[in-house]
C-alpha positions as CSV (number, residue, x, y, z in Angstrom):
1,M,-0.8,-26.7,75.8
2,S,-0.8,-27.5,72.2
3,Q,2.7,-29.2,72.4
4,G,1.5,-31.3,75.3
5,A,-1.8,-32.2,73.7
6,Q,-0.3,-33.2,70.4
7,W,1.3,-36.3,72.0
8,Y,-2.1,-37.7,72.9
9,I,-3.1,-37.5,69.3
10,L,0.2,-38.8,67.9
11,F,0.4,-41.9,70.1
12,N,-3.3,-42.8,69.4
13,V,-2.8,-42.4,65.7
14,I,0.4,-44.5,65.8
15,A,-1.6,-47.2,67.7
16,G,-4.4,-47.0,65.1
17,A,-2.0,-47.3,62.2
18,A,-0.3,-50.3,63.8
19,A,-3.7,-51.9,64.2
20,I,-4.4,-51.9,60.5
21,P,-4.2,-55.6,59.4
22,A,-1.2,-56.3,57.2
23,D,-3.2,-58.4,54.7
24,L,-5.3,-55.3,53.9
25,R,-2.2,-53.2,53.3
26,E,-0.8,-56.0,51.1
27,A,-4.0,-56.1,49.2
28,M,-3.8,-52.4,48.4
29,T,-0.3,-53.0,47.1
30,S,-1.3,-56.1,45.1
31,F,-4.1,-54.3,43.4
32,G,-1.8,-51.4,42.4
33,V,-3.7,-48.7,44.3
34,T,-1.9,-45.4,44.1
35,K,-0.4,-43.9,47.2
36,W,-2.8,-41.0,47.2
37,L,-5.9,-43.2,46.8
38,C,-4.6,-45.6,49.4
39,W,-4.2,-42.7,51.9
40,K,-7.5,-41.2,51.0
41,R,-9.7,-44.3,50.9
42,F,-8.0,-46.7,53.3
43,I,-5.4,-45.3,55.8
44,L,-7.0,-42.1,56.8
45,P,-10.4,-43.7,57.4
46,A,-8.8,-46.5,59.2
47,I,-7.0,-44.2,61.7
48,F,-9.9,-41.8,62.1
49,S,-11.3,-43.4,65.3
50,S,-7.9,-43.4,66.8
51,Y,-7.5,-39.7,65.9
52,V,-10.8,-38.9,67.5
53,T,-9.8,-40.8,70.7
54,G,-6.5,-38.8,70.8
55,G,-8.5,-35.6,70.3
56,I,-10.7,-36.4,73.2
57,T,-7.8,-37.1,75.6
58,A,-5.8,-34.1,74.2
59,A,-8.8,-31.7,74.6
60,G,-9.3,-33.0,78.2
61,G,-5.6,-32.6,79.1
62,A,-5.3,-29.1,77.5
63,W,-8.5,-28.0,79.2
64,N,-7.2,-29.2,82.6
65,A,-4.0,-27.4,82.0
66,S,-5.8,-24.2,81.1
67,I,-7.9,-24.4,84.3
68,V,-4.9,-24.9,86.5
69,A,-3.0,-22.1,84.7
70,D,-5.5,-19.4,85.6
71,V,-3.6,-18.8,88.8
72,V,0.2,-18.8,88.9
73,D,2.6,-18.1,91.8
74,Y,6.2,-17.7,91.0
75,G,8.4,-16.2,93.7
76,R,6.9,-12.8,94.6
77,H,4.8,-12.7,91.5
78,H,1.1,-13.7,91.7
79,L,-0.8,-13.8,88.3
80,V,-4.5,-14.3,88.1
81,A,-6.5,-14.7,84.9
82,T,-10.2,-14.2,84.7
83,G,-11.4,-17.8,84.2
84,L,-13.0,-20.7,85.8
85,G,-9.8,-22.0,87.4
86,A,-9.2,-18.6,89.0
87,Y,-12.8,-18.5,90.3
88,I,-12.4,-22.0,91.9
89,V,-9.0,-21.2,93.4
90,Q,-10.2,-17.9,94.9
91,A,-13.3,-19.5,96.3
92,T,-11.2,-22.3,97.8
93,G,-8.8,-19.7,99.3
94,A,-11.8,-17.9,100.9
95,A,-13.3,-21.3,102.0
96,D,-16.6,-20.3,100.3
97,F,-18.1,-23.7,99.7
98,G,-21.1,-22.4,97.8
99,K,-18.8,-20.8,95.2
100,I,-16.7,-23.9,95.0
101,L,-19.8,-25.9,94.3
102,V,-20.9,-23.5,91.6
103,G,-17.4,-23.6,90.0
104,I,-17.2,-27.3,90.0
105,T,-20.8,-27.6,88.7
106,V,-20.1,-25.2,85.8
107,M,-16.9,-27.1,85.0
108,S,-18.7,-30.5,85.0
109,L,-21.6,-29.2,82.9
110,Y,-19.1,-27.8,80.4
111,A,-17.3,-31.1,80.2
112,V,-20.5,-33.2,79.8
113,A,-21.9,-30.8,77.2
114,S,-18.8,-30.8,75.1
115,N,-18.6,-34.6,75.3
116,R,-22.3,-35.1,74.4
117,F,-22.6,-32.5,71.6
118,F,-19.2,-32.7,69.9
119,W,-17.0,-35.6,70.8
120,R,-19.8,-38.3,71.1
121,R,-21.1,-37.4,67.6
122,L,-17.7,-37.4,66.1
123,Y,-16.8,-40.8,67.7
124,R,-20.1,-42.3,66.5
125,L,-19.3,-41.2,63.0
126,A,-15.9,-42.8,63.4
127,E,-17.4,-46.1,64.6
128,T,-20.2,-46.3,62.0
129,R,-18.6,-44.9,58.9
130,Y,-14.9,-45.5,59.2
131,S,-14.7,-48.8,61.0
132,L,-12.6,-51.7,59.6
133,Q,-14.9,-54.3,61.2
């Protein structure tokens, strides 16, 4: 999961770095700003919002993969973990629509709560404090 999720972050950070205006980079060079100070005060804050965006998509992709990975069938082997994905798969297999609804509701509440209480706050910080505009 982590190897798959890192690509979301990497490509968003590359896009964020590419969006830094060239004249601002040239100004840093012209003023003789050291590499460390340039990274600390300019580049890292400039790509922070892209990093947060990549983190949001990476977390969503990794969480989807973990939900799906709760039940694995390979040949004669059937592996079941104790998780939300397994709960939904077992309820679907039994055609128990009440349990399916409960599983999907819990999954949706978890996604909304993590977005509201963690990712939204982090993204707001990125927009207000570390914006180039």
